[in-house]
C-alpha positions, 0 to 999 in steps of 0.5 A: 499499500502506498503512503498516499492511500488512506484506508477506508472503513465501511460500516455496512455490509454489501448484503445489507443494501436494499436490492431494487429490481427494475424493469428497464429498457432503452427507447429503441428496445422499448419501441421494438417490443411495443410496435404501436409506439414510435421512438419520436413519440416517446422522446417527445413525452420525455422532453415534455415530461412535466406537461404529461406527468411522465417524470417517473417513467424514465431515468438518465444513466450516463448518456442513455435514457432508460424507460421504467417499463412498470411505471410506464404501464402504470402511466398508460393505465392512468391515462386510460382512466382519465379519458 
């Protein structure tokens, strides 16, 4: 160990961290599976997410936008109920 490195102590175990399983897909993957939806429409909803209440349906990871499929399905159901 170099003299410039500081030892780090961790007061939790990795197994103690909550595990979050999310069903995520890129825009392209999502639209490939859901043929009724075009990538441009999805990007429009993401760009105007506050107007359409789409904020919780996606997340940014680095340069990628990922769609949370479960939240998207819930959002679609909510849109269907409001009409």
